[in-house]
MIDOMI-959068 format. One line per field, with one value per residue (C-alpha): residue number from 1; x negated, y negated, z. Coordinates in nm, 2 decimals. Each point is the difference from the previous one (the first is absolute). Layout:
<dolos>
sedo: (NUM/...) $
X: (X/...) $
Y: (Y/...) $
Z: (Z/...) $
</dolos>
This chain:
<dolos>
sedo: (1/2/3/4/5/6/7/8/9/10/11/12/13/14/15/16/17/18/19/20/21/22/23/24/25/26/27/28/29/30/31/32/33/34/35/36/37/38/39/40/41/42/43/44/45/46/47/48/49/50/51/52/53/54/55/56/57/58/59/60/61/62/63/64/65/66/67/68/69/70/71/72/73/74/75/76/77/78/79/80/81/82/83/84/85/86/87/88/89/90/91/92/93/94/95/96/97/98/99/100/101/102/103/104/105/106/107/108/109/110/111/112/113) $
X: (-0.01/-0.29/-0.14/0.32/0.04/-0.37/0.02/0.35/-0.18/-0.31/0.27/0.18/-0.32/-0.11/0.33/0.02/-0.41/0.13/0.29/-0.23/-0.25/0.31/0.09/-0.33/0.01/0.37/-0.19/-0.28/0.23/0.26/-0.35/-0.11/-0.30/0.01/0.02/-0.40/0.00/0.04/-0.09/-0.27/-0.08/-0.16/0.27/-0.04/-0.15/-0.20/0.18/0.15/-0.21/-0.32/0.14/-0.01/-0.31/-0.18/0.17/-0.07/-0.18/0.01/0.15/0.14/0.15/0.36/-0.03/-0.25/0.22/0.33/-0.17/-0.09/0.40/0.10/-0.29/-0.10/-0.40/-0.20/-0.33/0.00/0.22/-0.25/-0.17/0.28/-0.01/-0.38/0.04/0.25/0.27/0.23/0.11/0.04/-0.32/0.22/0.35/0.16/0.22/0.34/0.03/0.40/-0.04/0.02/-0.33/0.18/0.12/-0.39/-0.10/0.22/-0.14/-0.37/0.09/0.14/-0.28/-0.24/0.16/-0.04/-0.21) $
Y: (0.01/-0.25/0.08/-0.08/-0.31/-0.12/0.05/-0.19/-0.30/0.05/-0.02/-0.32/-0.16/0.07/-0.15/-0.29/-0.06/0.05/-0.25/-0.28/0.10/-0.05/-0.31/-0.12/0.07/-0.15/-0.32/0.03/0.05/-0.30/-0.21/0.04/0.19/0.23/-0.17/-0.03/0.31/0.35/0.26/0.26/-0.19/-0.29/-0.27/-0.37/0.00/0.28/0.35/-0.02/0.31/-0.20/-0.32/0.22/0.17/-0.36/-0.10/0.36/-0.07/-0.41/-0.13/-0.27/0.20/-0.04/-0.37/-0.04/0.13/-0.14/-0.33/0.07/0.13/-0.36/-0.23/0.25/0.09/-0.29/0.08/0.32/0.16/0.03/0.23/0.25/-0.08/0.03/0.39/0.09/0.00/-0.30/-0.14/-0.38/-0.19/-0.06/-0.02/-0.30/-0.08/0.17/-0.35/0.11/0.26/0.08/0.01/0.26/0.22/-0.05/0.14/0.28/0.05/-0.02/0.28/0.25/-0.07/0.02/0.35/0.19/0.25) $
Z: (-0.02/0.09/-0.31/-0.20/0.22/-0.11/-0.34/0.06/0.11/-0.24/-0.29/0.15/0.05/-0.38/-0.13/0.25/-0.17/-0.35/0.05/0.09/-0.30/-0.21/0.13/-0.08/-0.30/-0.04/0.12/-0.19/-0.35/0.17/0.04/-0.34/0.07/-0.23/-0.25/-0.02/0.27/0.04/0.25/-0.16/-0.33/-0.11/-0.15/-0.06/0.34/0.22/0.12/0.37/0.06/-0.09/0.13/0.38/-0.12/0.02/0.30/0.22/0.34/0.00/0.36/-0.19/-0.34/0.06/0.10/-0.30/-0.26/0.11/-0.06/-0.34/-0.08/0.14/-0.17/-0.26/-0.03/-0.22/-0.11/0.23/-0.22/-0.27/0.19/-0.08/-0.38/-0.02/0.15/-0.25/0.25/-0.12/-0.32/0.15/0.18/0.29/0.13/0.02/0.30/0.17/0.22/0.00/0.17/0.37/0.19/0.22/-0.36/-0.12/0.37/-0.10/-0.35/0.11/0.33/-0.33/-0.24/0.23/0.11/-0.33/-0.04) $
</dolos>
């Protein structure tokens, strides 16, 4: 009986995690991010998974990425294009995006493997 409850609890956690990921993907779509970014492949901008790799292990990664999401990357984004991981030289600002939504997106992107 405990095993069944444990499996049910694990399934519920997985479902909740998937629902949260689906919400973040929907936010990414609603915010227009997917016009340039995709989860696993390069578009006009780098793949979300490549962004996650770049910032992995950095203490301030979430805040830095959320800042880039709102303010754009400016010349910093040129590195992605030089590496062949983006077709555009920079990400334009998304000033209309709420800071809390940018933080949610940053956290979700950084969690992608």
